[in-house]
N, C-alpha and C positions, 0 to 999 in steps of 0.2 A: 804217758805210756800206760797201756793196759794190756793184759795178756789175752783178753777176749777181743778178737778182731772186730766183732760187731760193735762193741762198746767203744773201742778205739776209733773206729770210723765215724760213729755217731758224734763223739767229742770233736773230732777233726772237722767234720762237715758243719756242725753248729758254730764252731769258732771261725771257720773260714767264711761262712755266710755273714758273720758279724764284722768281717774285715781284718781278722787276725791272719798273720802268716803262720802256718802250722807245719811242723815237722813231726813225724811219728817215729817211735822206736818200738821194737818188739818186746823188750824187757829192760830190767834195770841196768844190766851190763851194757846193752846197746845204748842206752841213754848216756851213761857215764863215758862211753867211748866217743860219743859224738858231741857232747854238750859244750866243750870248750870251743870247738869249731863253729857251732851253730850260734852260741851266745844268746840264748833265749832270755826274755824278761820273766817268763812264768813257765813252770813245768807242772803238768798234771801226772800223778803217779797212782797206779793201783797198788794196794798193799800186797795182794797175792799175784806174784809174777814168777816165771821161771828164772833160773840162774841167780839173780839177786832180787829179793823182794823189795817192796816199797820202803820198808823200814830201813834196810841197809842202804838202799839207794839214796834216800833222803839224808841219812846220817853222813854218807860220804860226800854228798853235795854240800852239806853244812860245814864239813871239815876241810874242804878244798879251798885253797887261797883264791882260785879263779872262779869258784862256783858258790861260795858261801852267801853271796848277795842275791842269788836267784830266788825268786818267789816260788814256793812249792805248795801245791794243792794235792792232798791225798784224797783219792776217790775210791771208796771201798764198801763192800757189803758188811764189813765189821763195824757195827754201830755201838758196841759196848763202851761204857764210859772209860774203862781201863785203856781201850784202844785209842780213844780220843786223847786221853792224858799222855799216852806214850807218844803220839804224834806231836802234840804240843811240846812235850819234853825234848823231842828231837829238834824242834824249832820250825815245824811246818807252819805255813801262813794261813792255811785253811784246811778243813776236813769235811768232805761231803760224803754222804752215805748213799749207796745204791738201794733202790732206784732213785736217781737224782732228777731234779727238774732242770732241763736244759737251760731255761731262762736264769735259774739261780747260778748254774755253772758259768754262764756267760757274764753275769754281773760280778761274780767273784773274780774271774780272770780279768775282766776289764778294770776293776778297782785295783787289783794287784799290779797290773801292767802300768797303770797311771802312777801308782806309788813307786814302782821300780824306776820309771823314767824321771820322776821328780827328785829321787834321792839317791 
């Protein structure tokens, strides 16, 4: 989920072209409202989103009985080490900074999806 429609579509298109089934949400609350029904292996989140930001969304995913196992990738322009530590403290599985390399995103999501299905 990314609050920037262009980035959200770029992520969706790149992952769809790689064979992933992709669902998008407009913000963190939309993600949380839909995640239990969709049951994704991996969620990408922007840190800066309306209603619920990526920090809160990731924290709520980690705290939920039905969602704590889902792999989470934070994608953000916030590249400071404190931000990375905060994400890792929440328990996100990967942290990519914008501008990101689509090939790196695909590889990270692929690795996490394989890991999610294996365990």
